[in-house]
C-alpha positions as CSV (number, residue, x, y, z in Angstrom):
1,M,0.7,38.8,-6.7
2,T,3.2,38.6,-9.5
3,L,2.3,37.7,-13.1
4,R,4.1,34.4,-12.7
5,S,2.2,33.5,-9.5
6,L,-1.1,34.5,-11.1
7,S,-0.3,32.3,-14.1
8,G,0.4,29.4,-11.7
9,F,-3.0,29.8,-10.0
10,L,-4.8,30.1,-13.3
11,G,-3.1,27.0,-14.6
12,L,-4.2,25.1,-11.5
13,A,-7.7,26.4,-11.8
14,L,-7.8,25.3,-15.5
15,V,-6.7,21.8,-14.4
16,A,-9.5,21.8,-11.8
17,L,-12.1,22.8,-14.3
18,A,-10.9,20.2,-16.8
19,A,-11.1,17.5,-14.2
20,S,-14.5,18.7,-13.1
21,A,-15.8,18.6,-16.7
22,V,-14.7,15.0,-17.1
23,H,-16.1,14.2,-13.7
24,L,-19.6,15.4,-14.7
25,T,-19.7,13.1,-17.7
26,Q,-19.1,10.0,-15.6
27,G,-21.9,7.9,-14.1
28,T,-24.0,4.8,-14.5
29,S,-26.6,6.5,-16.8
30,E,-26.0,7.0,-20.5
31,I,-26.0,10.8,-20.2
32,G,-22.8,12.2,-21.8
33,L,-21.1,15.5,-22.6
34,A,-23.6,16.4,-25.4
35,D,-26.6,16.0,-23.1
36,L,-25.0,18.2,-20.5
37,L,-24.2,20.8,-23.1
38,D,-27.8,20.8,-24.2
39,L,-28.9,21.2,-20.6
40,A,-26.5,24.1,-20.2
41,I,-28.1,26.0,-23.1
42,G,-31.6,25.2,-21.9
43,R,-32.5,22.3,-24.3
44,G,-32.0,19.4,-21.9
45,D,-34.7,17.0,-21.0
46,Q,-36.0,16.3,-17.5
47,L,-34.1,13.0,-17.1
48,T,-30.8,14.8,-17.8
49,R,-31.7,17.5,-15.3
50,D,-32.6,15.0,-12.6
51,V,-29.4,13.1,-13.1
52,F,-27.3,16.2,-13.1
53,M,-28.9,17.9,-10.1
54,G,-29.5,14.7,-8.1
55,S,-26.3,12.8,-8.6
56,R,-23.4,14.2,-10.6
57,L,-23.4,17.8,-9.4
58,P,-23.7,16.8,-5.7
59,R,-20.8,14.4,-6.1
60,L,-18.6,17.0,-7.7
61,L,-19.5,19.6,-5.1
62,A,-18.7,17.1,-2.4
63,G,-15.2,16.5,-3.9
64,V,-14.6,20.3,-4.1
65,V,-15.6,20.8,-0.5
66,V,-13.6,17.8,0.8
67,G,-10.5,18.7,-1.2
68,L,-10.6,22.3,0.0
69,A,-11.2,21.4,3.6
70,V,-8.5,18.7,4.0
71,G,-5.9,20.7,1.9
72,V,-6.2,23.8,4.2
73,S,-6.5,21.6,7.3
74,G,-3.2,19.9,6.5
75,A,-1.4,23.2,5.8
76,L,-2.6,24.6,9.1
77,L,-1.4,21.4,11.0
78,Q,2.0,21.4,9.3
79,S,2.5,25.1,10.1
80,V,1.5,24.8,13.7
81,T,3.6,21.7,14.4
82,R,6.4,22.8,12.1
83,N,6.3,19.2,10.9
84,P,6.1,18.4,7.1
85,L,4.4,15.0,7.9
86,A,1.5,16.4,10.0
87,S,-1.9,15.8,8.6
88,P,-5.4,14.7,9.6
89,D,-4.3,11.1,9.0
90,T,-1.0,11.2,10.9
91,L,-2.6,13.0,13.8
92,A,-5.4,10.4,14.0
93,I,-8.0,13.1,13.4
94,N,-9.6,11.0,10.6
95,G,-9.4,7.9,12.7
96,G,-11.0,9.6,15.7
97,A,-13.8,11.1,13.6
98,W,-14.6,7.7,11.9
99,F,-14.7,5.9,15.2
100,A,-17.0,8.5,16.7
101,A,-19.3,8.4,13.7
102,T,-19.4,4.6,13.7
103,L,-20.0,4.5,17.4
104,V,-23.1,6.7,17.1
105,A,-24.3,4.6,14.1
106,A,-23.8,1.4,16.1
107,F,-26.3,2.5,18.7
108,G,-28.9,3.2,16.0
109,L,-28.8,7.0,16.4
110,S,-29.5,9.0,13.2
111,L,-28.3,12.6,13.5
112,P,-28.7,15.5,11.2
113,L,-25.7,16.9,9.3
114,I,-24.8,19.3,12.1
115,G,-25.1,16.6,14.7
116,Q,-22.9,14.2,12.6
117,G,-20.4,17.0,12.1
118,S,-20.3,17.7,15.9
119,V,-19.7,14.0,16.7
120,A,-16.9,13.8,14.1
121,F,-15.4,17.0,15.3
122,A,-15.4,15.7,18.9
123,G,-13.8,12.4,17.8
124,G,-11.2,14.1,15.6
125,L,-10.3,16.6,18.3
126,V,-9.7,13.9,20.9
127,G,-7.5,12.0,18.4
128,A,-5.4,15.1,17.6
129,A,-5.1,16.1,21.3
130,V,-3.9,12.6,22.3
131,V,-1.4,12.4,19.5
132,L,0.0,15.9,20.1
133,A,0.2,15.3,23.8
134,L,1.8,11.9,23.5
135,S,4.3,13.0,20.8
136,G,5.4,16.0,22.7
137,G,3.9,18.5,20.1
138,A,6.6,19.4,17.6
139,S,9.2,17.0,19.0
140,G,10.0,15.4,15.6
141,P,8.4,14.1,12.5
142,A,9.1,10.4,13.2
143,R,7.7,10.4,16.7
144,L,4.5,12.3,15.6
145,V,3.9,9.9,12.7
146,L,4.6,6.9,14.8
147,A,2.3,8.0,17.6
148,G,-0.5,9.0,15.1
149,S,-0.2,5.9,13.1
150,A,-0.3,3.6,16.1
151,L,-3.3,5.5,17.6
152,A,-5.0,5.3,14.2
153,L,-4.3,1.6,14.2
154,A,-6.0,1.2,17.5
155,L,-8.9,3.3,16.5
156,G,-9.2,1.3,13.3
157,S,-9.3,-1.9,15.3
158,M,-12.1,-0.6,17.5
159,T,-14.0,0.7,14.5
160,G,-13.6,-2.7,12.9
161,M,-15.0,-4.4,16.0
162,L,-18.1,-2.1,15.8
163,L,-18.6,-2.9,12.1
164,L,-18.5,-6.6,12.9
165,L,-20.7,-6.5,16.1
166,F,-23.3,-4.1,14.7
167,E,-23.3,-5.3,11.1
168,E,-26.9,-4.2,10.3
169,E,-26.6,-0.8,11.9
170,T,-23.2,0.0,10.2
171,Q,-23.8,-1.8,6.9
172,S,-22.8,1.1,4.7
173,L,-20.0,2.5,6.8
174,F,-17.2,0.3,5.5
175,A,-17.2,2.0,2.1
176,W,-17.9,5.4,3.6
177,G,-15.0,4.9,6.1
178,N,-12.6,4.7,3.1
179,G,-13.7,8.1,1.7
180,N,-16.7,8.0,-0.6
181,L,-18.1,11.0,-2.5
182,V,-21.5,9.4,-3.4
183,Q,-24.3,11.9,-2.4
184,I,-28.0,11.4,-2.5
185,S,-28.8,15.2,-2.7
186,M,-27.3,18.6,-2.7
187,D,-28.1,19.1,1.0
188,A,-24.9,17.8,2.6
189,P,-22.4,19.3,0.1
190,V,-24.1,22.7,0.0
191,K,-24.2,23.0,3.8
192,G,-20.7,21.7,4.0
193,A,-19.5,24.3,1.4
194,V,-20.9,27.2,3.4
195,V,-19.3,26.1,6.7
196,V,-16.0,25.2,5.0
197,G,-15.9,28.5,3.2
198,V,-16.4,30.4,6.5
199,V,-13.7,28.4,8.3
200,V,-11.2,28.9,5.4
201,L,-11.8,32.6,5.5
202,V,-11.2,32.7,9.2
203,S,-8.0,30.7,8.7
204,L,-6.8,33.3,6.1
205,L,-7.2,36.0,8.8
206,L,-4.5,34.2,10.8
207,S,-2.1,34.2,7.9
208,R,0.2,37.0,9.1
209,R,0.4,35.6,12.7
210,L,1.1,32.1,11.3
211,D,3.9,33.7,9.2
212,L,5.4,35.2,12.4
213,I,5.1,31.9,14.3
214,A,7.1,30.2,11.6
215,L,10.0,32.4,12.7
216,G,10.1,30.7,16.1
217,D,8.2,31.1,19.3
218,D,10.6,33.7,20.8
219,A,10.6,35.9,17.7
220,A,6.8,35.7,17.3
221,T,6.3,36.6,21.0
222,S,8.7,39.6,20.8
223,L,6.5,40.8,17.9
224,G,3.4,40.7,20.0
225,V,1.9,37.4,18.9
226,N,0.2,35.2,21.5
227,V,1.8,32.0,20.2
228,R,-0.1,29.5,22.3
229,L,-3.5,31.1,21.5
230,I,-2.8,31.2,17.7
231,Q,-1.7,27.6,17.7
232,L,-4.8,26.5,19.7
233,V,-7.1,28.4,17.3
234,A,-5.3,27.0,14.2
235,V,-5.5,23.4,15.5
236,L,-9.2,23.8,16.3
237,L,-9.9,25.2,12.8
238,S,-7.9,22.4,11.3
239,V,-9.8,19.7,13.2
240,L,-13.1,21.4,12.3
241,L,-12.2,21.3,8.6
242,A,-11.1,17.7,8.7
243,A,-14.3,16.8,10.6
244,L,-16.5,18.5,8.1
245,A,-14.8,16.6,5.3
246,V,-15.3,13.3,7.2
247,T,-19.0,14.2,7.7
248,V,-19.5,14.9,4.0
249,A,-17.6,12.0,2.4
250,G,-15.7,10.0,5.1
251,P,-11.9,10.0,5.7
252,M,-10.1,11.1,2.5
253,G,-6.7,9.6,3.2
254,F,-3.5,11.6,3.0
255,I,-4.8,14.6,0.9
256,G,-4.1,16.7,4.0
257,L,-0.5,15.5,3.8
258,C,0.0,15.7,0.0
259,A,-1.6,19.1,-0.8
260,P,0.6,21.3,1.5
261,V,3.8,19.3,0.5
262,M,3.0,19.8,-3.2
263,A,2.1,23.5,-2.5
264,R,5.5,24.1,-1.0
265,L,7.2,22.3,-3.9
266,S,5.5,24.7,-6.3
267,G,7.7,27.6,-5.4
268,R,9.4,27.3,-8.8
269,W,6.2,28.5,-10.4
270,I,4.4,30.5,-7.7
271,N,6.1,33.1,-5.5
272,D,5.7,33.4,-1.7
273,V,4.4,29.9,-1.1
274,H,5.9,30.1,2.3
275,K,3.5,32.9,3.2
276,H,0.2,31.6,4.5
277,R,-2.0,34.0,2.5
278,V,-0.6,32.0,-0.5
279,L,0.0,28.6,1.0
280,L,-3.5,28.1,2.5
281,P,-5.5,28.8,-0.7
282,L,-2.9,27.0,-2.9
283,S,-3.1,23.9,-0.6
284,G,-6.9,24.0,-0.9
285,M,-6.8,24.2,-4.7
286,I,-4.4,21.3,-4.9
287,G,-6.6,19.4,-2.6
288,I,-9.6,19.9,-4.9
289,V,-7.6,18.8,-7.9
290,L,-6.3,15.7,-6.2
291,V,-9.7,14.6,-4.9
292,V,-11.6,15.2,-8.2
293,L,-8.9,13.5,-10.2
294,A,-8.8,10.5,-7.8
295,D,-12.6,10.2,-8.1
296,V,-12.3,10.3,-11.9
297,L,-9.8,7.5,-11.9
298,M,-11.7,5.4,-9.4
299,R,-14.9,5.6,-11.5
300,L,-12.9,4.2,-14.5
301,V,-12.2,1.0,-12.5
302,P,-14.4,-1.8,-13.7
303,R,-16.3,-3.6,-11.0
304,G,-18.6,-6.5,-10.5
305,P,-22.3,-6.4,-11.0
306,F,-23.1,-6.3,-7.3
307,A,-20.1,-4.3,-6.1
308,P,-20.4,-0.6,-5.2
309,G,-18.0,1.9,-6.6
310,V,-14.4,1.9,-5.2
311,P,-14.2,4.8,-2.7
312,T,-12.2,7.8,-3.7
313,G,-10.2,7.6,-0.4
314,V,-8.6,4.4,-1.6
315,A,-6.9,6.3,-4.5
316,T,-6.0,9.3,-2.3
317,T,-4.5,7.0,0.4
318,F,-2.5,5.2,-2.2
319,F,-1.1,8.4,-3.7
320,G,-0.6,10.1,-0.4
321,A,1.3,7.1,1.0
322,M,3.7,7.3,-1.9
323,V,4.3,11.0,-1.1
324,L,5.0,10.0,2.5
325,V,7.5,7.5,1.3
326,G,9.1,10.1,-0.9
327,V,9.4,12.6,2.0
328,A,10.7,9.8,4.2
329,R,13.4,9.1,1.7
330,T,14.8,12.6,2.2
331,F,15.6,11.9,5.9
332,R,19.3,11.6,6.3
333,Q,21.2,9.3,8.6
334,G,22.1,10.7,11.9
335,G,18.7,12.3,12.4
336,T,16.9,12.4,15.7
337,V,16.8,8.8,16.9
338,P,14.3,7.8,19.5
339,E,15.7,6.5,22.7
340,A,16.8,2.9,22.5
341,P,14.4,0.4,24.1
342,S,17.1,-0.7,26.5
343,A,18.3,2.7,27.5
344,R,15.9,3.3,30.3
345,S,15.6,-0.3,31.5
346,R,17.8,-1.7,34.2
347,T,20.6,-3.6,32.8
348,G,20.2,-6.8,34.6
349,S,18.3,-8.9,37.1
350,P,19.3,-11.7,39.4
351,F,19.3,-15.0,37.5
352,K,17.7,-16.7,40.5
353,F,14.8,-14.3,40.0
354,T,14.4,-15.2,36.3
355,V,14.0,-19.0,36.8
356,P,11.0,-18.7,39.1
357,L,9.6,-16.0,36.9
358,V,9.8,-18.2,33.8
359,T,8.3,-21.0,35.8
360,G,5.5,-18.8,36.9
361,L,4.8,-17.7,33.3
362,V,4.8,-21.3,32.1
363,V,2.2,-22.0,34.8
364,L,0.2,-19.0,33.7
365,L,0.3,-20.2,30.1
366,A,-0.8,-23.7,31.2
367,G,-3.7,-22.1,33.1
368,A,-4.6,-20.0,30.1
369,T,-4.6,-23.2,27.9
370,V,-6.8,-25.1,30.4
371,L,-9.2,-22.2,30.5
372,G,-9.3,-22.1,26.8
373,L,-10.0,-25.8,26.6
374,L,-12.8,-25.8,29.1
375,A,-14.5,-22.5,28.5
376,G,-17.0,-22.4,25.7
377,H,-20.5,-21.3,24.7
378,G,-20.5,-18.4,27.1
379,W,-18.3,-19.7,29.9
380,S,-20.4,-22.9,30.3
381,L,-18.0,-24.4,32.8
382,M,-21.2,-25.6,34.5
383,G,-24.3,-27.3,32.9
384,D,-25.0,-30.4,30.8
385,D,-22.6,-29.5,28.1
386,R,-19.7,-28.6,30.4
387,L,-16.2,-30.0,30.0
388,L,-14.0,-31.1,32.9
389,M,-10.3,-31.9,33.1
390,G,-11.2,-35.6,33.1
391,D,-12.8,-35.1,29.7
392,V,-9.5,-33.7,28.5
393,V,-7.6,-36.6,29.9
394,N,-10.0,-39.1,28.3
395,W,-9.6,-37.3,25.0
396,L,-5.9,-37.5,25.2
397,G,-6.2,-41.2,25.9
398,G,-8.6,-41.7,23.0
399,N,-11.5,-42.6,25.3
400,S,-13.8,-39.6,25.1
401,G,-17.3,-39.5,23.7
402,N,-18.4,-37.9,20.5
403,Y,-19.4,-34.6,22.0
404,V,-16.1,-34.2,23.9
405,T,-14.1,-35.3,20.9
406,Y,-15.8,-32.9,18.6
407,T,-15.5,-30.0,21.0
408,L,-11.8,-30.5,21.7
409,E,-10.9,-31.2,18.1
410,E,-12.4,-27.8,17.4
411,R,-10.8,-25.9,20.3
412,V,-7.3,-27.4,20.4
413,P,-6.1,-26.1,17.0
414,R,-7.5,-22.7,17.8
415,L,-5.7,-22.6,21.1
416,L,-2.4,-23.8,19.5
417,A,-2.8,-21.2,16.8
418,A,-3.4,-18.3,19.2
419,T,-0.6,-19.4,21.6
420,F,2.1,-19.8,18.9
421,A,1.0,-16.7,17.0
422,G,1.4,-14.7,20.2
423,A,4.9,-16.2,20.7
424,A,5.9,-15.4,17.1
425,L,4.7,-11.8,17.2
426,A,6.5,-11.2,20.5
427,L,9.8,-12.6,19.1
428,A,9.3,-10.5,16.0
429,G,8.7,-7.4,18.1
430,C,11.9,-8.0,20.1
431,A,14.0,-8.1,17.0
432,T,12.2,-5.2,15.3
433,Q,12.5,-2.8,18.3
434,A,16.2,-3.7,18.8
435,V,17.2,-3.4,15.1
436,C,15.2,-0.2,14.6
437,R,16.3,1.2,17.9
438,N,12.7,2.4,18.4
439,P,10.7,1.5,21.4
440,L,7.5,2.1,19.5
441,A,8.2,-0.1,16.5
442,E,6.5,-3.3,15.8
443,P,6.2,-5.5,12.6
444,G,2.8,-4.0,11.8
445,L,4.4,-0.5,11.5
446,L,7.0,-1.8,9.0
447,G,4.3,-2.7,6.5
448,V,4.8,-6.5,6.9
449,T,1.4,-7.2,8.4
450,A,-0.4,-5.1,5.7
451,G,1.6,-7.0,3.1
452,A,0.5,-10.3,4.5
453,G,-3.1,-8.9,4.5
454,V,-2.9,-7.9,0.8
455,G,-1.7,-11.4,-0.1
456,A,-4.4,-13.2,1.8
457,I,-7.2,-10.9,0.7
458,T,-6.2,-11.2,-2.9
459,C,-6.4,-15.0,-2.5
460,I,-9.8,-14.8,-0.7
461,A,-11.2,-12.6,-3.5
462,F,-10.0,-14.7,-6.4
463,A,-9.8,-18.3,-5.0
464,G,-12.3,-18.3,-2.1
465,I,-11.9,-19.0,1.6
466,S,-11.8,-22.8,1.1
467,A,-8.2,-22.7,-0.3
468,L,-6.6,-22.3,3.2
469,W,-3.2,-23.5,2.2
470,L,-3.2,-21.0,-0.7
471,I,-4.2,-18.2,1.7
472,N,-1.2,-19.0,3.9
473,I,1.2,-19.0,1.0
474,S,-0.2,-15.8,-0.3
475,A,0.2,-14.1,3.1
476,L,3.8,-15.2,3.2
477,I,4.5,-13.9,-0.2
478,G,2.7,-10.6,0.5
479,A,4.7,-10.0,3.7
480,A,8.0,-10.8,1.9
481,V,7.2,-8.4,-0.9
482,A,6.2,-5.7,1.5
483,F,9.4,-6.1,3.5
484,A,11.6,-6.2,0.3
485,I,10.0,-2.9,-0.8
486,V,10.5,-1.2,2.6
487,Y,14.1,-2.4,2.8
488,A,15.0,-1.4,-0.7
489,V,13.3,2.0,-0.6
490,S,14.8,2.8,2.9
491,W,18.3,2.0,1.7
492,R,20.2,5.1,0.9
493,G,23.9,4.5,1.4
494,G,22.9,2.6,4.5
495,L,19.8,1.8,6.6
496,D,18.6,4.5,8.9
497,S,16.2,3.4,11.6
498,I,14.0,6.5,11.3
499,R,13.8,6.2,7.5
500,L,13.0,2.5,7.8
501,V,10.0,3.2,10.1
502,L,8.6,6.1,8.1
503,V,8.8,4.1,4.8
504,G,7.2,1.2,6.6
505,V,4.3,3.4,7.7
506,G,3.8,4.5,4.1
507,V,4.0,1.0,2.7
508,A,1.5,-0.1,5.4
509,A,-0.9,2.6,4.3
510,V,-0.5,1.5,0.7
511,G,-1.3,-2.1,1.8
512,Q,-4.4,-1.0,3.7
513,A,-5.6,1.0,0.6
514,L,-5.0,-2.1,-1.6
515,I,-6.9,-4.3,0.9
516,S,-9.9,-1.9,0.8
517,F,-9.7,-1.7,-3.0
518,I,-9.7,-5.5,-3.4
519,L,-12.5,-6.0,-0.9
520,I,-14.9,-3.4,-2.3
521,S,-14.1,-4.0,-6.0
522,S,-14.6,-7.8,-5.8
523,S,-17.6,-9.3,-4.0
524,P,-19.3,-7.3,-1.2
525,Y,-20.4,-10.7,0.3
526,D,-16.8,-11.4,1.4
527,T,-16.5,-8.1,3.3
528,Q,-17.5,-9.4,6.7
529,L,-15.5,-12.6,6.2
530,A,-12.4,-10.6,5.2
531,L,-12.9,-8.2,8.1
532,T,-12.9,-11.1,10.5
533,W,-9.6,-12.4,9.1
534,L,-8.1,-8.9,9.0
535,N,-8.8,-8.5,12.8
536,G,-7.2,-11.8,13.7
537,S,-9.5,-14.7,14.2
538,T,-8.8,-18.3,15.1
539,Y,-12.2,-19.5,13.9
540,G,-12.1,-22.8,11.9
541,R,-8.3,-23.2,12.3
542,T,-7.0,-26.7,11.6
543,Y,-3.8,-28.6,12.5
544,E,-2.6,-28.2,8.9
545,Q,-2.5,-24.4,9.5
546,V,-0.9,-24.6,12.9
547,V,2.0,-26.9,12.1
548,P,3.9,-24.5,9.9
549,L,3.5,-21.7,12.5
550,I,4.9,-24.0,15.2
551,I,7.9,-24.9,13.0
552,V,8.6,-21.3,12.3
553,V,8.6,-20.4,16.0
554,L,10.8,-23.4,16.8
555,L,13.3,-22.3,14.2
556,G,13.1,-18.5,14.8
557,L,13.8,-18.7,18.6
558,P,17.2,-20.4,18.3
559,I,18.2,-17.9,15.6
560,L,17.3,-14.9,17.8
561,L,18.9,-16.5,20.9
562,R,22.1,-17.1,18.9
563,H,22.2,-13.4,18.1
564,R,21.2,-12.2,21.6
565,N,24.4,-10.3,22.1
566,D,24.0,-8.7,18.6
567,L,20.5,-7.5,19.6
568,D,21.9,-6.0,22.8
569,V,24.6,-3.9,21.0
570,M,22.4,-3.0,18.0
571,A,19.8,-1.5,20.4
572,L,22.4,1.1,21.5
573,D,23.6,2.7,18.3
574,D,25.2,2.1,14.9
575,D,28.8,2.7,16.0
576,T,29.1,0.2,18.9
577,P,28.4,-2.9,16.7
578,R,31.0,-1.7,14.2
579,V,33.6,-1.1,16.9
580,L,33.0,-4.6,18.2
581,G,33.5,-6.0,14.7
582,L,29.9,-6.9,13.9
583,S,28.8,-6.9,10.3
584,L,26.0,-4.5,11.0
585,E,24.0,-4.6,7.7
586,R,24.2,-8.3,7.2
587,T,23.2,-9.0,10.8
588,R,20.4,-6.4,10.7
589,L,19.0,-8.0,7.5
590,L,19.1,-11.5,9.0
591,L,17.3,-10.4,12.1
592,L,14.7,-8.4,10.1
593,V,14.1,-11.3,7.8
594,T,13.6,-13.5,10.8
595,A,11.0,-11.0,12.2
596,V,9.2,-10.9,8.9
597,V,8.9,-14.7,8.6
598,L,7.6,-14.9,12.2
599,T,5.0,-12.2,11.5
600,A,4.0,-13.7,8.2
601,A,3.6,-17.1,9.7
602,S,1.4,-15.6,12.5
603,A,-0.7,-13.7,9.9
604,A,-1.1,-16.8,7.8
605,A,-2.3,-18.8,10.8
606,I,-4.8,-16.4,12.5
607,G,-4.9,-13.2,10.5
608,L,-3.7,-9.7,11.6
609,V,-3.1,-9.2,15.3
610,V,-1.9,-5.9,16.4
611,F,0.0,-4.6,19.5
612,T,1.3,-8.0,20.7
613,G,4.7,-7.4,19.0
614,L,4.8,-4.0,20.8
615,V,3.4,-4.8,24.3
616,A,5.1,-8.2,25.0
617,P,8.8,-7.0,24.5
618,H,8.2,-3.9,26.6
619,A,6.6,-5.9,29.4
620,A,9.5,-8.3,29.3
621,R,12.1,-5.6,29.5
622,A,10.2,-4.0,32.4
623,I,10.4,-7.3,34.3
624,V,13.8,-8.8,33.5
625,G,15.9,-5.9,32.2
626,S,17.3,-5.2,28.8
627,R,19.5,-8.2,28.0
628,H,17.9,-10.3,25.2
629,I,19.0,-13.6,26.7
630,R,16.3,-12.9,29.3
631,V,13.9,-10.7,27.2
632,L,13.3,-13.2,24.4
633,P,11.9,-16.2,26.4
634,V,9.9,-13.9,28.7
635,A,8.5,-11.9,25.9
636,M,7.6,-15.1,24.0
637,L,5.7,-16.5,27.0
638,L,3.9,-13.1,27.6
639,G,2.9,-12.9,23.9
640,A,1.6,-16.5,24.0
641,I,-0.5,-15.8,27.2
642,L,-1.8,-12.5,25.8
643,V,-3.2,-13.9,22.5
644,S,-4.4,-17.1,24.1
645,V,-6.4,-15.3,26.8
646,A,-7.6,-12.8,24.1
647,D,-8.9,-15.6,22.0
648,T,-10.7,-17.3,24.9
649,L,-12.3,-13.9,25.9
650,G,-13.3,-13.2,22.3
651,R,-15.0,-16.6,22.0
652,N,-17.0,-16.2,25.2
653,V,-17.8,-12.7,26.3
654,I,-20.6,-12.2,23.8
655,A,-21.3,-15.8,22.9
656,P,-22.7,-17.1,20.7
657,D,-21.2,-14.2,18.7
658,Q,-17.4,-14.0,18.7
659,V,-14.9,-11.2,18.8
660,P,-11.7,-11.8,16.8
661,A,-8.6,-12.2,19.0
662,G,-6.9,-9.3,17.2
663,M,-9.6,-6.9,18.3
664,V,-9.2,-8.0,22.0
665,T,-5.5,-7.5,21.9
666,A,-6.1,-4.1,20.4
667,L,-8.4,-3.2,23.3
668,I,-5.8,-4.5,25.7
669,G,-2.8,-3.0,24.0
670,T,-4.2,0.5,23.3
671,P,-4.2,1.7,26.9
672,Y,-0.7,0.2,27.4
673,F,0.6,1.9,24.3
674,V,-0.9,5.3,25.4
675,W,0.8,4.9,28.7
676,L,4.1,3.9,27.0
677,L,4.0,7.0,24.8
678,W,3.2,9.2,27.7
679,R,6.1,7.8,29.8
680,S,8.6,8.1,27.0
681,R,7.9,11.8,26.1
682,A,11.0,13.9,25.6
């Protein structure tokens, strides 16, 4: 190692030591630096010793262990996949580990550290395997990030459902799920340090082989390297490191992405950063510095008297997402573009086939509406409190009794909200997929949904849930701001579809970090309420909330139908619209703004509902072909049916408890999404 490289490592070590020293002085007790210095020279009292050994040192050691583990884990993943955006987050390793740990806790099982680590490892391994298989391994950074982000979204929805359904058993897991370094003893961090140290040493033994693999599979094979075996071992070691980090402190967002990227950028000060014997330890050290500094910053944030500390993962996710956006900005136009959504669909279908199809879908929607009106309190279509169609007719004529009137006045706004929210999301998904020319894109992956969530949660935290109209306006403003940021940051002499999606994923992660920050730093009593809204619930909806959504859908549909031919040609490439004289950027902006308004109106009405904007357009294209004159109405009806049925199911399957409609659509949409990714592999 040269003197310059040694100086670089020593400088980084000094930063880590300085951050650790500040970290040890932080805490709720009055013990400061002078007390700790007295303890170091043997003059400290018992209270200082207890606080130091029981709280502050375990927390610092947990940060060191987690930073080292995720830093090395991210470097291994990026090397194996040859993808600068690979990390435990973008491969859904953290999402899988969190879901597995929450699932075990929901069933009331209390496992020792090794058992928890094994469960997290299994969950993370399944997540990574699914993403790598669905994305075609190293087929491109955009596809891998998209597949990982969408799978993580699905896992997050299912984890959220467990948190809501098993509130008592999983009471402390929300903060832990955002990455929390709080420790009750030295037991977990010490055991974690030993295992992580061993795994890192084993990883270093693979350094030379990983260097050869970086030259290419053929070159590495000709030099005697078993490429597949080394890649498999490296992935297993990476997942094990990420799972250990999750076991000790929960998912620490995006450190696995940032640390290797920053390590590679440090070549100006440290030589041979491309060699794994330097890259792996350097990534680990940067990971330690980032985690410890993030925890220092989060402990400086003031909080309410009953609120727990803000998890460190919130800060790391925020910072890491900014790095992701920065890396995405470097993607140039003309990069690898996923196949257009219309490219594999048949180009047309007989018109006479479309009319009965639409008629049939309208009948299905009417049936879903009737089912939603009559079904309640656990499918009580029979019994003393049952409702019949005659009751509905009497209610429409103003002749119903008090019970029927009360019940239907409560159910009708919910049904209208679910139906039109599904229609709005489906229309928004059609526009987004065509404009982005990405069959896997949906408004949620462009940061719009997260932006609406930030606006609404901010309003809930500071104004309360009673100010419904203010929540709606806040959601609209949040969605608009998020889209404006994504659009402005993505613009680089033009709007590239890959760059737009990657920046959207980064902004969505920032939004999720802000939501967690607001939830945890305000009142913990609003957590369950906010979780319900974040997962798309129609509970307590009123006509005043539904009317704006209906107006937006009725205005948005004609706009999209008017530009149906533009959507067709924009789904092909950038050149065809220009050849045909279409003002590409202006039309693209108009259509994206329409999609944003539709998504924001849906979010304001029933909260965040995922996968509808992805599933409904795909299903419509599979049925009626790729022309948007047919896709738009069919997708709108399918989206309305999907969310309406999801809401009815959520209200009744575990009555008197309720599952938010967004969680049901996630459960329905996840298998479809997995199948879609598998079918569209390169």
